[in-house]
C-alpha angles and dihedrals in degrees: 000000000000089000090061092050091051094051110071090190090072100067093157092050089050090060096043092047100069091034093057090044090058092050090050091050109047089170089071092058 
């Protein structure tokens, strides 16, 4: 996930990164 945030070329991955992180951590919702 962090790799996608570091690479600006992957704009789509940047959006899916934090989204997937939220689903994996229901406590953060």
